[in-house]
C-alpha positions as CSV (number, residue, x, y, z in Angstrom):
1,X,103.4,-11.5,115.1
2,X,106.1,-9.7,113.2
3,X,106.6,-10.1,109.4
4,X,110.2,-11.3,110.0
5,X,108.9,-14.1,112.3
6,X,106.3,-15.1,109.8
7,X,108.7,-15.2,106.8
8,X,111.1,-17.4,108.9
9,X,108.5,-20.2,109.1
10,X,107.7,-22.9,106.5
11,X,104.5,-23.0,104.6
12,X,103.2,-26.0,106.7
13,X,103.9,-24.1,109.9
14,X,102.2,-21.0,108.6
15,X,99.1,-23.0,107.5
16,X,98.9,-24.6,111.0
17,X,99.3,-21.1,112.6
18,X,96.7,-19.7,110.3
19,X,94.2,-22.4,111.3
20,X,94.8,-21.8,115.0
21,X,94.5,-18.0,114.8
22,X,91.3,-18.3,112.8
23,X,89.8,-20.5,115.5
24,X,90.9,-18.1,118.2
25,X,89.5,-15.2,116.2
26,X,86.1,-17.0,115.9
27,X,86.1,-17.6,119.7
28,X,87.1,-14.0,120.5
29,X,84.4,-12.6,118.2
30,X,81.8,-14.9,119.9
31,X,82.9,-13.8,123.4
32,X,82.8,-10.1,122.3
33,X,79.3,-10.5,120.9
34,X,78.2,-12.0,124.2
35,X,79.8,-9.1,126.1
36,X,82.1,-11.3,128.2
37,X,85.3,-10.2,126.6
38,X,86.6,-6.6,126.6
39,X,89.7,-7.4,124.6
40,X,88.6,-6.0,121.2
41,X,92.1,-4.9,120.4
42,X,93.1,-8.5,120.4
43,X,90.5,-9.2,117.6
44,X,92.1,-6.5,115.5
45,X,95.6,-7.9,116.1
46,X,94.5,-11.4,115.1
47,X,92.8,-10.1,111.9
48,X,96.0,-8.4,110.9
49,X,98.1,-11.5,111.6
50,X,95.7,-13.5,109.5
51,X,96.2,-11.0,106.7
52,X,100.0,-11.0,107.0
53,X,100.2,-14.8,106.9
54,X,97.8,-15.1,104.0
55,X,99.8,-12.4,102.1
56,X,103.1,-14.2,102.7
57,X,101.6,-17.6,101.6
58,X,100.3,-16.0,98.5
59,X,103.6,-14.3,97.7
60,X,105.4,-17.6,98.1
61,X,102.9,-19.3,95.8
62,X,103.4,-16.6,93.2
63,X,107.2,-16.5,93.8
64,X,107.1,-12.8,94.5
65,X,110.1,-11.0,96.0
66,X,112.3,-14.0,95.4
67,X,110.6,-15.8,98.2
68,X,111.1,-19.5,97.9
69,X,108.5,-22.0,98.7
70,X,109.9,-24.0,101.7
C-alpha cells in the first residue's frame, strides 16, 4: 500500500486496516513456519505496511507535518 493511499484514509479506516494486516501477517508467519507457504516476500511487504500505517497514525496524533486528525 502506498503512503498516499494511507494518508487519504481516516484514522478509523487505518486502525481497521492495521488490525486486518496484523492478523494476515500472523497467519502468513504461521504458514511460513510450517513450510506450506513460499511467499516470504509478502510477509516483508505486510511488515512494512504495518510500519507505514503506525507511523502515519503517530504523526497524526502528534500533529506532525500539518496532518490533521480526521
